[in-house]
C-alpha positions, 0 to 999 in steps of 0.5 A: 729864867727860860721865858719862852717856857713862861710864856708857853704856860701862861699862854696855855692857862690863858686858853683855857681860862677863855674856854671857861670864861665863854662857857660861863657866858653861855650858861648865863645867857640860857640859864632861866634861874637865879644861877645866871647871875651867878655864871655872869659874875664867873664870867666876869671873874675868868676874863679878869684872871685871862687880862692879868695872863695876858698882861704878864706874857706881855711884859716878857715880851710875848704874844698873848693867846686871846682866843680858846680856839688855839686849844682845839685838840685839848680837852676842853672843861666846857665842851658839853655845855651848849648841849646841857643849856639847850635842853635847860637841864639846870642841875645838868648844867651845874654839874658840867661847868662844875666838871670844867671847874675841875679841869681848870684846877688841874691846869693850873695845879700842874702849871704851879708844880713845873719846876721850870716856871720862873719865880716872877710868873709862878706869882702871877699863876699863883694869884689866878690859881686862887680866883681859880680855887675859889670858883671851884668851891663855889660851883662845888657847893652849888652842885651839892646844894642842888644834889640835896 
């Protein structure tokens, strides 16, 4: 087992998950609809996912990522959310959050396809991925309901 590789993969997912959590927090704070409670729930769920991954990295002897800004050079799923929230366009906010969900789901999927990840780490990622997919599906359904 290559612990260093597992730590790198998990830390990348942690940073992406923290980006997602921050996006949901921002949306929950600025949303003026019933969606605010849902966004807050999703932020909490993403925080739990990140904590689980952080505990796994620590169990491997690594230094768990605790800030999303390390991935600044990478694409962020929630990049444009602040502008949309300031415009208070609920449909645009939901569409942007769903775009972020597509991004995070793809990041987890890629990690699961990595043949160099140990079975132990893969199991932790699979558990986290189940939560990610659930969130993705909820956002997708919300977007489709709003579209009509």
